[in-house]
MIMIVEX-772690 format. One record per residue: x, y, z of N, C-alpha, C in turn. Coordinates in steps of 0.05 Angstrom, whole numbers, plus 5000, padded with zeros to 4 digits. Atoms other than C-alpha are relative to their C-alpha. Example, Ala and Ser with C-alpha at 12.3 -4.5 7.8 and 13.67 -1.06 7.14 Angstrom:
[rec [5018; 4976; 5000]; [5246; 4910; 5156]; [5018; 5024; 5000]];
[rec [4984; 4976; 4999]; [5273; 4979; 5143]; [4985; 5022; 5014]];
//
This chain:
[rec [5013; 4974; 5009]; [3476; 4094; 5411]; [5014; 5023; 5007]];
[rec [4987; 4974; 4995]; [3502; 4171; 5406]; [4996; 5009; 5029]];
[rec [5006; 4992; 4971]; [3505; 4198; 5475]; [4985; 5029; 4998]];
[rec [5016; 4970; 5003]; [3478; 4270; 5452]; [4970; 4992; 4992]];
[rec [5027; 5010; 5006]; [3419; 4232; 5424]; [4991; 4990; 5019]];
[rec [5010; 5011; 4978]; [3407; 4193; 5480]; [4995; 5020; 5018]];
[rec [5005; 4979; 4984]; [3410; 4256; 5523]; [4974; 5012; 4997]];
[rec [5026; 4986; 5007]; [3355; 4286; 5485]; [4975; 4983; 5006]];
[rec [5024; 5019; 4991]; [3310; 4224; 5495]; [5000; 5004; 5027]];
[rec [5002; 5004; 4970]; [3326; 4220; 5572]; [4990; 5029; 5007]];
[rec [5013; 4976; 4991]; [3310; 4293; 5578]; [4970; 5008; 4990]];
[rec [5026; 4996; 5014]; [3247; 4292; 5536]; [4974; 4998; 5022]];
[rec [5024; 5006; 4980]; [3181; 4304; 5582]; [4984; 4980; 4992]];
[rec [5018; 5021; 5006]; [3146; 4256; 5538]; [5015; 4967; 5004]];
[rec [4991; 5029; 4997]; [3190; 4195; 5557]; [4979; 4990; 5022]];
[rec [5021; 5013; 4979]; [3139; 4148; 5590]; [5010; 4991; 5023]];
[rec [4988; 5012; 4976]; [3170; 4146; 5659]; [4985; 5016; 5021]];
[rec [5017; 4985; 4979]; [3116; 4188; 5698]; [5015; 5026; 5010]];
[rec [4993; 4973; 4987]; [3154; 4251; 5707]; [4984; 5025; 4995]];
[rec [5013; 4979; 5003]; [3102; 4292; 5683]; [4981; 5004; 5021]];
[rec [5019; 5004; 4978]; [3061; 4271; 5747]; [5011; 5015; 5024]];
[rec [4984; 4989; 4979]; [3113; 4307; 5791]; [5003; 5030; 4995]];
[rec [4994; 4967; 4999]; [3116; 4384; 5806]; [5024; 5004; 5014]];
[rec [4977; 4991; 4986]; [3177; 4383; 5843]; [4999; 5022; 5021]];
[rec [5007; 4982; 4986]; [3149; 4423; 5897]; [4985; 5026; 4996]];
[rec [5011; 4977; 5005]; [3118; 4480; 5860]; [4968; 4999; 5009]];
[rec [5035; 5003; 4996]; [3041; 4451; 5867]; [4999; 5012; 5033]];
[rec [5005; 4990; 4971]; [3052; 4463; 5945]; [5007; 5031; 5006]];
[rec [4992; 4972; 5002]; [3090; 4531; 5933]; [4974; 5011; 4989]];
[rec [5021; 4986; 5011]; [3031; 4552; 5891]; [4976; 5007; 5020]];
[rec [5025; 5004; 4979]; [2978; 4528; 5945]; [5008; 5025; 5022]];
[rec [4994; 4979; 4973]; [3012; 4570; 5999]; [5006; 5029; 4989]];
[rec [5004; 4969; 5012]; [3019; 4633; 5951]; [5031; 5009; 5001]];
[rec [4973; 4995; 5003]; [3099; 4625; 5953]; [5006; 5009; 4973]];
[rec [4993; 4992; 5028]; [3099; 4623; 5877]; [4974; 5008; 4988]];
[rec [5024; 4985; 5010]; [3049; 4672; 5844]; [5002; 5009; 4972]];
[rec [4997; 4992; 5029]; [3078; 4688; 5778]; [5029; 4992; 4993]];
[rec [4973; 5010; 5016]; [3145; 4686; 5732]; [5021; 5007; 5024]];
[rec [4975; 4986; 4984]; [3190; 4729; 5783]; [5004; 4980; 5028]];
[rec [4995; 5019; 4976]; [3175; 4680; 5841]; [5010; 4974; 4991]];
[rec [4992; 5025; 5014]; [3180; 4619; 5795]; [5031; 4999; 4993]];
[rec [4975; 5004; 5007]; [3249; 4639; 5772]; [5018; 5000; 5023]];
[rec [4986; 5001; 4978]; [3274; 4648; 5842]; [4999; 4969; 5012]];
[rec [5007; 5023; 4994]; [3243; 4582; 5860]; [5024; 4981; 4985]];
[rec [4986; 5012; 5015]; [3278; 4551; 5801]; [5029; 4995; 5000]];
[rec [4976; 4994; 4989]; [3344; 4577; 5818]; [5013; 4985; 5023]];
[rec [4998; 5013; 4972]; [3342; 4554; 5885]; [5003; 4970; 5001]];
[rec [4999; 5032; 5003]; [3323; 4483; 5866]; [5028; 4989; 4986]];
[rec [4973; 5012; 5014]; [3381; 4481; 5818]; [5023; 5000; 5014]];
[rec [4974; 4995; 4983]; [3433; 4503; 5870]; [5001; 4978; 5021]];
[rec [4999; 5021; 4968]; [3408; 4450; 5923]; [4995; 4973; 4984]];
[rec [5005; 5030; 5006]; [3370; 4390; 5898]; [5008; 4995; 4973]];
[rec [4991; 5006; 5022]; [3392; 4397; 5829]; [5027; 4991; 4998]];
[rec [4967; 5007; 4997]; [3468; 4394; 5844]; [5001; 4972; 5011]];
[rec [5003; 5031; 4985]; [3453; 4334; 5891]; [4992; 4980; 4980]];
[rec [5011; 5019; 5019]; [3416; 4297; 5838]; [5018; 4996; 4976]];
[rec [4982; 5002; 5022]; [3462; 4316; 5783]; [5026; 4984; 5009]];
[rec [4975; 5019; 4991]; [3524; 4286; 5824]; [4992; 4972; 5004]];
[rec [5011; 5026; 4999]; [3487; 4225; 5839]; [4994; 4981; 4975]];
[rec [5004; 5010; 5028]; [3467; 4212; 5766]; [5028; 4998; 4987]];
[rec [4972; 5003; 5011]; [3543; 4223; 5747]; [5011; 4977; 5010]];
[rec [4987; 5022; 4986]; [3565; 4175; 5801]; [4983; 4972; 4992]];
[rec [5014; 5025; 5005]; [3510; 4123; 5781]; [5009; 4990; 4968]];
[rec [4991; 5006; 5026]; [3532; 4131; 5708]; [5031; 4987; 4995]];
[rec [4974; 5008; 4999]; [3604; 4122; 5723]; [5001; 4963; 5010]];
[rec [5001; 5030; 4991]; [3590; 4053; 5761]; [4981; 4986; 4982]];
[rec [5010; 5018; 5021]; [3543; 4028; 5709]; [5021; 4997; 4976]];
[rec [4976; 5004; 5020]; [3598; 4039; 5656]; [5025; 4981; 5010]];
[rec [4976; 5013; 4988]; [3653; 4009; 5700]; [4987; 4972; 5000]];
[rec [5008; 5030; 4996]; [3609; 3949; 5710]; [4994; 4986; 4976]];
[rec [5003; 5008; 5027]; [3596; 3942; 5636]; [5028; 4991; 4991]];
[rec [4973; 5005; 5005]; [3670; 3942; 5621]; [5012; 4979; 5018]];
[rec [4991; 5019; 4987]; [3684; 3900; 5674]; [4989; 4971; 4996]];
[rec [5018; 5026; 5004]; [3633; 3848; 5660]; [5010; 4991; 4969]];
[rec [4990; 5004; 5024]; [3661; 3845; 5585]; [5025; 4983; 5004]];
[rec [4976; 5016; 4997]; [3726; 3818; 5610]; [5000; 4976; 5022]];
[rec [5003; 5018; 4981]; [3700; 3771; 5661]; [4998; 4969; 4988]];
[rec [5007; 5029; 5004]; [3703; 3694; 5654]; [4972; 4994; 5015]];
[rec [5033; 5005; 4990]; [3622; 3675; 5667]; [5007; 4982; 5025]];
[rec [4994; 5020; 4986]; [3654; 3617; 5707]; [5015; 5002; 5026]];
[rec [4982; 4987; 4984]; [3700; 3655; 5750]; [4988; 5006; 5024]];
[rec [5014; 4985; 4972]; [3684; 3669; 5827]; [5004; 5024; 5002]];
[rec [4997; 4971; 4995]; [3676; 3739; 5845]; [5025; 5007; 5019]];
[rec [4980; 4994; 4984]; [3736; 3769; 5873]; [4997; 5031; 5010]];
[rec [5005; 4974; 4985]; [3728; 3829; 5926]; [4971; 5010; 4989]];
[rec [5028; 4989; 5010]; [3654; 3833; 5901]; [5005; 5008; 4970]];
[rec [5000; 4983; 5025]; [3678; 3856; 5831]; [4981; 4988; 4984]];
[rec [5023; 5004; 5023]; [3626; 3813; 5792]; [4974; 5002; 5012]];
[rec [5028; 4997; 4987]; [3570; 3827; 5840]; [4996; 5031; 5003]];
[rec [4998; 4971; 4999]; [3553; 3901; 5830]; [4975; 5002; 5021]];
[rec [5028; 4995; 4985]; [3488; 3891; 5880]; [5010; 5015; 5025]];
[rec [4993; 4981; 4973]; [3526; 3919; 5944]; [5006; 5024; 4989]];
[rec [4993; 4970; 5009]; [3552; 3978; 5905]; [4972; 5018; 4992]];
[rec [5024; 4986; 5007]; [3484; 3996; 5879]; [4985; 5011; 5020]];
[rec [5020; 4992; 4977]; [3453; 3991; 5943]; [5013; 5025; 5015]];
[rec [4990; 4978; 4981]; [3504; 4033; 5977]; [4994; 5029; 4986]];
[rec [5003; 4968; 5013]; [3501; 4091; 5925]; [4966; 5008; 5001]];
[rec [5030; 4987; 4994]; [3420; 4089; 5934]; [5003; 5005; 5025]];
[rec [5000; 4993; 4969]; [3434; 4095; 6011]; [5010; 5027; 4997]];
[rec [4990; 4974; 4998]; [3478; 4156; 5993]; [4977; 5022; 4988]];
[rec [5028; 4987; 5005]; [3412; 4183; 5957]; [4985; 5005; 5020]];
[rec [5019; 5004; 4979]; [3374; 4160; 6013]; [5008; 5027; 5023]];
[rec [4995; 4983; 4983]; [3413; 4200; 6061]; [5004; 5032; 4999]];
[rec [4999; 4972; 5006]; [3413; 4264; 6023]; [4973; 5010; 4995]];
[rec [5030; 4994; 5003]; [3339; 4264; 6020]; [4983; 4999; 5030]];
[rec [5012; 5000; 4975]; [3309; 4286; 6088]; [4969; 4997; 5003]];
[rec [5029; 5003; 4997]; [3236; 4286; 6074]; [4988; 4975; 4984]];
[rec [5012; 5025; 5003]; [3201; 4219; 6076]; [4986; 4998; 4973]];
[rec [5020; 4999; 5024]; [3150; 4244; 6024]; [5022; 5005; 4972]];
[rec [4983; 4998; 5022]; [3212; 4264; 5974]; [5013; 4978; 5000]];
[rec [4991; 5027; 4999]; [3242; 4194; 5988]; [4983; 4985; 4982]];
[rec [5020; 5018; 5009]; [3178; 4162; 5967]; [4998; 5008; 4969]];
[rec [5008; 4984; 5026]; [3170; 4208; 5906]; [5019; 4990; 4979]];
[rec [4976; 5009; 5016]; [3239; 4194; 5880]; [5006; 4974; 4994]];
[rec [5000; 5030; 5004]; [3234; 4121; 5888]; [4981; 4992; 4975]];
[rec [5021; 5010; 5019]; [3169; 4120; 5845]; [5012; 5008; 4971]];
[rec [4986; 4995; 5027]; [3200; 4159; 5794]; [5026; 4983; 4988]];
[rec [4976; 5022; 5007]; [3264; 4115; 5793]; [4987; 4972; 4988]];
[rec [5013; 5027; 5010]; [3221; 4055; 5787]; [4991; 4997; 4974]];
[rec [5016; 5000; 5023]; [3183; 4076; 5732]; [5018; 5005; 4975]];
[rec [4981; 4993; 5021]; [3244; 4104; 5694]; [5013; 4972; 4994]];
[rec [4980; 5024; 5005]; [3283; 4034; 5706]; [4985; 4983; 4986]];
[rec [5019; 5014; 5018]; [3220; 3998; 5678]; [4997; 5005; 4973]];
[rec [4997; 4985; 5028]; [3219; 4042; 5618]; [5023; 4993; 4986]];
[rec [4974; 4999; 5009]; [3294; 4036; 5606]; [5006; 4974; 4994]];
[rec [4998; 5025; 5010]; [3298; 3966; 5606]; [4991; 4988; 4979]];
[rec [5007; 5008; 5028]; [3258; 3958; 5549]; [5010; 5015; 4977]];
[rec [4992; 4987; 5024]; [3287; 4013; 5511]; [5031; 4996; 4995]];
[rec [4967; 5003; 4995]; [3367; 4006; 5534]; [5002; 4974; 5012]];
[rec [4995; 5024; 4981]; [3367; 3931; 5562]; [5031; 4998; 5005]];
[rec [4971; 5003; 4996]; [3432; 3924; 5597]; [5003; 4986; 5026]];
[rec [4995; 5018; 4974]; [3467; 3878; 5654]; [4998; 5023; 5023]];
[rec [5001; 4980; 4980]; [3474; 3942; 5695]; [4973; 5006; 5013]];
[rec [5028; 4990; 4989]; [3399; 3961; 5693]; [4992; 4978; 5019]];
[rec [5009; 5020; 4989]; [3385; 3889; 5709]; [5009; 4993; 5030]];
[rec [4989; 5003; 4969]; [3432; 3889; 5771]; [4987; 5021; 5018]];
[rec [5011; 4983; 4980]; [3406; 3952; 5797]; [4973; 4995; 5006]];
[rec [5024; 5011; 4991]; [3334; 3927; 5793]; [5004; 4976; 5024]];
[rec [4996; 5018; 4978]; [3355; 3873; 5835]; [5010; 5005; 5021]];
[rec [4993; 4994; 4975]; [3394; 3909; 5882]; [4983; 5016; 5018]];
[rec [5023; 4983; 4987]; [3338; 3958; 5898]; [4972; 4998; 4988]];
[rec [5024; 5013; 5011]; [3273; 3918; 5885]; [4979; 5022; 5007]];
[rec [5018; 4978; 4997]; [3233; 3976; 5915]; [5000; 5023; 4986]];
[rec [4996; 4977; 5017]; [3254; 4022; 5865]; [5024; 5021; 5006]];
[rec [4977; 4979; 4991]; [3320; 4063; 5866]; [4995; 5029; 4997]];
[rec [5006; 4972; 5001]; [3322; 4134; 5875]; [5005; 5010; 4970]];
[rec [5004; 4993; 5027]; [3306; 4174; 5813]; [5030; 5006; 4982]];
[rec [4976; 4995; 5011]; [3379; 4204; 5800]; [5019; 4974; 4995]];
[rec [4987; 5023; 4999]; [3409; 4138; 5815]; [4992; 4983; 4975]];
[rec [5010; 5012; 5026]; [3368; 4106; 5760]; [5005; 5011; 4973]];
[rec [4994; 4976; 5024]; [3376; 4168; 5713]; [5030; 4990; 4991]];
[rec [4969; 5008; 5005]; [3455; 4151; 5716]; [5004; 4977; 4988]];
[rec [4996; 5029; 5008]; [3451; 4080; 5706]; [4988; 4996; 4967]];
[rec [5007; 4997; 5029]; [3402; 4092; 5646]; [5017; 5011; 4980]];
[rec [4978; 4977; 5017]; [3449; 4145; 5618]; [5023; 4985; 4991]];
[rec [4977; 5018; 5010]; [3507; 4095; 5615]; [4992; 4980; 4981]];
[rec [5010; 5021; 5009]; [3464; 4041; 5588]; [4993; 5014; 4969]];
[rec [5005; 4988; 5027]; [3441; 4090; 5532]; [5021; 5013; 4984]];
[rec [4978; 4992; 5015]; [3512; 4109; 5514]; [5010; 5032; 5012]];
[rec [4996; 4973; 4989]; [3515; 4175; 5556]; [5028; 5001; 5012]];
[rec [4978; 4997; 4981]; [3578; 4201; 5597]; [4989; 5011; 5025]];
[rec [5011; 4989; 4975]; [3572; 4220; 5667]; [4995; 5030; 4999]];
[rec [5009; 4973; 5003]; [3571; 4293; 5650]; [4979; 5006; 4987]];
[rec [5030; 4999; 5016]; [3512; 4281; 5600]; [4978; 4992; 5026]];
[rec [5023; 5014; 4974]; [3476; 4240; 5660]; [4996; 5027; 5017]];
[rec [5006; 4981; 4980]; [3491; 4300; 5706]; [4986; 5024; 4987]];
[rec [5015; 4981; 5016]; [3462; 4352; 5655]; [4971; 4993; 4997]];
[rec [5028; 5010; 4994]; [3401; 4309; 5650]; [4983; 5004; 5021]];
[rec [5007; 5002; 4970]; [3392; 4307; 5720]; [4992; 5029; 5005]];
[rec [5007; 4969; 4987]; [3402; 4386; 5732]; [4977; 5006; 4982]];
[rec [5023; 4987; 5018]; [3356; 4402; 5670]; [4975; 4988; 5011]];
[rec [5024; 5010; 4993]; [3300; 4355; 5692]; [4990; 5014; 5030]];
[rec [5006; 4991; 4974]; [3302; 4384; 5766]; [4988; 5028; 4993]];
[rec [5011; 4973; 5004]; [3282; 4451; 5734]; [4975; 5001; 4978]];
[rec [5023; 5001; 5020]; [3237; 4434; 5676]; [4979; 4988; 5008]];
[rec [5024; 5010; 4990]; [3190; 4393; 5713]; [4987; 5020; 5019]];
[rec [5017; 4975; 4986]; [3170; 4451; 5762]; [4994; 5019; 4983]];
[rec [5004; 4980; 5021]; [3173; 4499; 5704]; [4971; 4991; 4985]];
[rec [5023; 5006; 5015]; [3122; 4461; 5665]; [4976; 5000; 5015]];
[rec [5019; 5004; 4983]; [3081; 4445; 5726]; [4987; 5027; 5006]];
[rec [5006; 4975; 4992]; [3076; 4520; 5742]; [4983; 5012; 4978]];
[rec [5017; 4994; 5025]; [3049; 4533; 5668]; [4971; 4992; 5005]];
[rec [5023; 5017; 4995]; [2993; 4483; 5684]; [4984; 5015; 5023]];
[rec [5017; 4994; 4981]; [2980; 4511; 5749]; [4988; 5027; 5004]];
[rec [5006; 4968; 4999]; [2979; 4587; 5744]; [4994; 5013; 4975]];
[rec [5010; 4990; 5027]; [2962; 4591; 5670]; [5022; 5021; 4992]];
[rec [4977; 4983; 5002]; [3032; 4625; 5660]; [5001; 5001; 4968]];
[rec [4990; 4999; 5029]; [3053; 4643; 5585]; [5024; 4978; 4995]];
[rec [4976; 5021; 5007]; [3095; 4581; 5566]; [5026; 5012; 4987]];
[rec [4975; 4984; 5008]; [3143; 4630; 5522]; [5016; 5008; 5024]];
[rec [4990; 4986; 4983]; [3158; 4668; 5582]; [5011; 4980; 5018]];
[rec [4985; 5025; 4985]; [3173; 4607; 5628]; [5023; 4990; 4986]];
[rec [4976; 5009; 5014]; [3218; 4579; 5573]; [5020; 5020; 4995]];
[rec [4983; 4986; 5003]; [3254; 4642; 5572]; [5013; 5000; 5029]];
[rec [4988; 5002; 4980]; [3267; 4633; 5644]; [5018; 4976; 5001]];
[rec [4988; 5026; 5007]; [3290; 4560; 5626]; [5028; 5010; 4988]];
[rec [4978; 4993; 5013]; [3336; 4594; 5576]; [5028; 5013; 5013]];
[rec [4982; 4984; 4985]; [3368; 4643; 5625]; [5018; 4981; 5019]];
[rec [4985; 5018; 4983]; [3389; 4584; 5667]; [5019; 4980; 4990]];
[rec [4981; 5019; 5016]; [3426; 4548; 5612]; [5028; 5000; 5012]];
[rec [4970; 5000; 4993]; [3494; 4570; 5633]; [5003; 4988; 5025]];
[rec [4998; 5013; 4970]; [3477; 4551; 5708]; [4994; 4969; 5001]];
[rec [4999; 5026; 5006]; [3461; 4483; 5681]; [5025; 4985; 4996]];
[rec [4972; 5009; 5007]; [3525; 4470; 5651]; [5020; 5002; 5021]];
[rec [4984; 4998; 4981]; [3561; 4498; 5710]; [4993; 4978; 5024]];
[rec [5010; 5019; 4983]; [3519; 4451; 5754]; [5010; 4971; 4995]];
[rec [4993; 5021; 5008]; [3535; 4392; 5715]; [5032; 4995; 5002]];
[rec [4972; 4999; 4995]; [3613; 4410; 5716]; [5006; 4995; 5029]];
[rec [4987; 4999; 4970]; [3613; 4420; 5794]; [4988; 4968; 5010]];
[rec [5010; 5024; 4996]; [3571; 4352; 5796]; [5022; 4980; 4996]];
[rec [4981; 5016; 5010]; [3625; 4314; 5760]; [5028; 5007; 5017]];
[rec [4982; 4993; 4983]; [3680; 4351; 5798]; [5000; 4993; 5028]];
[rec [5002; 5006; 4973]; [3656; 4329; 5863]; [5008; 4974; 5006]];
[rec [4993; 5028; 4995]; [3673; 4256; 5847]; [5031; 5002; 4998]];
[rec [4977; 4998; 5002]; [3741; 4276; 5836]; [5016; 5014; 5027]];
[rec [4988; 4983; 4978]; [3748; 4312; 5905]; [5002; 4983; 5029]];
[rec [5002; 5019; 4973]; [3745; 4252; 5956]; [5028; 5004; 5012]];
[rec [4974; 5004; 4982]; [3795; 4252; 6011]; [4993; 4975; 5020]];
[rec [5001; 5022; 4984]; [3810; 4188; 6044]; [4994; 5003; 5032]];
[rec [5000; 4998; 4970]; [3790; 4179; 6116]; [5026; 4992; 5013]];
[rec [4975; 5006; 4988]; [3843; 4177; 6167]; [5008; 4971; 5003]];
[rec [4996; 5031; 4998]; [3882; 4110; 6164]; [4991; 4986; 4973]];
[rec [5014; 5015; 5025]; [3845; 4093; 6095]; [5018; 5007; 4980]];
[rec [4990; 4996; 5027]; [3888; 4083; 6033]; [4990; 5014; 4980]];
[rec [5015; 4992; 5019]; [3871; 4124; 5976]; [5000; 4979; 4972]];
[rec [5000; 5021; 5017]; [3849; 4069; 5929]; [4981; 5012; 4979]];
[rec [5013; 4986; 5030]; [3815; 4117; 5873]; [5015; 4997; 4977]];
[rec [4981; 4995; 5022]; [3876; 4120; 5835]; [5016; 4972; 4997]];
[rec [4986; 5023; 4997]; [3902; 4050; 5817]; [5029; 5005; 4989]];
[rec [4971; 4993; 5011]; [3960; 4080; 5779]; [5017; 5008; 5017]];
[rec [4982; 4994; 4982]; [3988; 4105; 5842]; [5011; 4968; 5018]];
[rec [4993; 5025; 4983]; [3991; 4030; 5874]; [5008; 4978; 4980]];
[rec [4997; 5022; 5020]; [4026; 3992; 5815]; [5005; 4976; 5011]];
[rec [4995; 5027; 4992]; [4026; 3918; 5822]; [4972; 4991; 5019]];
[rec [5021; 5004; 4983]; [3965; 3926; 5872]; [4968; 5001; 4987]];
[rec [5028; 4997; 5010]; [3892; 3911; 5854]; [4985; 5013; 5026]];
[rec [5015; 4988; 4980]; [3851; 3960; 5900]; [4975; 4989; 5003]];
[rec [5027; 5009; 4995]; [3791; 3939; 5936]; [4979; 5019; 4984]];
[rec [5019; 4983; 5015]; [3735; 3959; 5891]; [4980; 5012; 5018]];
[rec [5021; 4987; 4987]; [3681; 3972; 5939]; [5014; 5024; 5018]];
[rec [4991; 4973; 4984]; [3729; 4017; 5985]; [5009; 5020; 4984]];
[rec [4995; 4977; 5016]; [3751; 4055; 5921]; [4972; 5012; 4992]];
[rec [5028; 4991; 5007]; [3679; 4069; 5900]; [4989; 5016; 5026]];
[rec [5011; 4981; 4977]; [3660; 4091; 5971]; [5013; 5024; 5004]];
[rec [4981; 4976; 4996]; [3721; 4136; 5977]; [4992; 5022; 4974]];
[rec [5013; 4984; 5021]; [3696; 4166; 5907]; [4975; 5014; 5009]];
[rec [5030; 4988; 4994]; [3629; 4178; 5932]; [5002; 5019; 5029]];
[rec [4997; 4985; 4968]; [3652; 4213; 6000]; [4995; 5032; 4993]];
[rec [4999; 4968; 5002]; [3653; 4281; 5968]; [4975; 5010; 4983]];
[rec [5021; 4993; 5009]; [3586; 4279; 5937]; [4986; 5021; 5014]];
[rec [5014; 4981; 4982]; [3547; 4342; 5954]; [4974; 4993; 5011]];
[rec [5027; 5007; 4984]; [3491; 4340; 6004]; [4988; 5026; 5007]];
[rec [5012; 4977; 4995]; [3463; 4411; 5994]; [4971; 5000; 5009]];
[rec [5030; 5005; 4986]; [3397; 4414; 6040]; [4988; 5023; 4988]];
[rec [5017; 4983; 5007]; [3337; 4448; 6016]; [4974; 4999; 5019]];
[rec [5023; 5002; 4982]; [3290; 4454; 6080]; [4972; 5010; 4990]];
[rec [5024; 4990; 5008]; [3239; 4492; 6041]; [4988; 4978; 4983]];
[rec [5010; 5024; 5021]; [3232; 4433; 5990]; [4990; 4978; 5015]];
[rec [5010; 5022; 4981]; [3226; 4384; 6046]; [4974; 5009; 5016]];
[rec [5021; 4995; 4989]; [3174; 4419; 6077]; [4974; 5002; 4982]];
[rec [5018; 4994; 5020]; [3136; 4435; 6016]; [4987; 4972; 4991]];
[rec [5003; 5027; 5010]; [3140; 4358; 5997]; [4982; 4987; 5024]];
[rec [5014; 5015; 4976]; [3110; 4338; 6068]; [4975; 5015; 5000]];
[rec [5020; 4984; 5003]; [3057; 4392; 6061]; [4979; 4988; 4981]];
[rec [5020; 5010; 5023]; [3033; 4368; 5991]; [4988; 4974; 5005]];
[rec [5008; 5028; 4998]; [3031; 4293; 6014]; [4976; 5001; 5018]];
[rec [5021; 4999; 4982]; [2975; 4315; 6063]; [4974; 5014; 4984]];
[rec [5019; 4979; 5016]; [2939; 4361; 6013]; [4979; 4983; 4983]];
[rec [5018; 5016; 5011]; [2872; 4326; 5992]; [4994; 5006; 4969]];
[rec [5004; 4992; 5029]; [2868; 4366; 5928]; [5018; 5009; 4987]];
[rec [4976; 4993; 5017]; [2921; 4364; 5880]; [5005; 4988; 4976]];
[rec [4997; 5011; 5029]; [2938; 4355; 5809]; [5020; 4985; 4998]];
[rec [4977; 5013; 5000]; [3007; 4327; 5819]; [5003; 4980; 5024]];
[rec [4992; 5023; 4977]; [3033; 4262; 5857]; [5017; 5014; 5018]];
[rec [4978; 4983; 4979]; [3090; 4306; 5887]; [5007; 5022; 4990]];
//
C-alpha cells in the first residue's frame, strides 16, 4: 500500500481503534478550568506537542523501523534455521521497546490508557494490514503495547516510513484533544481547526526531531557502537545491542501537568471520555 494513503488512514479519527474515546487530558483540564476557550486550548496543544507529542512520535518511528527490519530479515531467513543472536525472534526487542515507552510514562493512568489504545489499534490493524511483525508484537506484549509502539508497527505494516509514523503520532497527539475540546466546550470547529492548521509547521518539525533522535545515540562507556554495521566490516553486530544503542537517545520530555490531569481524571466519576 502507498505510504501516503496509509498515513491518511492511520490519522483518520474514524479509524475503529477507540481513539475518539480519549481526550488527551483536555476533559480534566476543562473540569478544573484550565482550558476555557480557544486561547487556552492553543497553549495546551502546543505544550502537549512539545512534550508527549515528541516522545510518542519518536517511539512510533522506532517501532516502524523495528517492524520494517523484522520484515526484511524474515524474508531472507530459512524457516528451519535456528535463531542467531535472537535475530529470528523479535519478541525480546518488542518487549524492550515497549518498556522504553513505559519508562517515559510516569502516570499509571496514562500507561493504562496508552495500552488500551494500543491494544485496540493492534487488534484492528491485524485485520486491515496483517503481518508477521504485528503478530510478534501481539505475542510480545499480550496485555497491549503502548499506543505509539503499536502505531509504529502498524505504520510499517501499512507501508509507511518511520517519518510518516512519527508524523501520524504527532498529529494524533493534538487532534484528539482538539476534537474533545469542541465537544466539551461547544467551540467553533472551524476555529479549532485553524489552531491545528497553525500547528502544521510544528508537526513537521516534531516528526523530523523524532527521527533525528534515533541517529543521536552514543554508546555507553566500554560498549562498541554496533549501530553502523559498515564500520565493522566482516563482523555481524549483535542485533539486540544495536537496537538498544539506537534507542538510547529517544526523547523523554516530561509533562507533569498531563500526568496530574490523567490521575485526576481517573477518579472523576462524571466524565465523557475514558482518559
